[in-house]
Phi, psi and omega in degrees: 000320181287328176304320184286312183244071189291344183296327181291330176290308182302322189286319175303311179295319184290324174302317176285326182291326182265350176061034181237100183302337184268003186290143183234143177217126185239136176241139178249122177252136174226131177298152174270154185292154177277129173288150179302329180291323181285331181289315174302321182293320178295311177300315182293319180291334175291315176302313177302319184293322181296310180299316189289318184294318174301320178289321171301319182293324177287333183287335181264358179293326177293322185300317176294324185285340182291000000 
């Protein structure tokens, strides 16, 4: 739970450190944008996976025929 919502841990530590039971602390997390290079790599990887699986399937055709 702490890994997903670290603000609760921070808030609990700061409440004890400041001795203020009504202390509030908010954390805003925003993801970084995805670069176009990584999007292109994902697209290329999908094509390579398709070619690899097709090559394996065609290599196994003679084994099935025996």
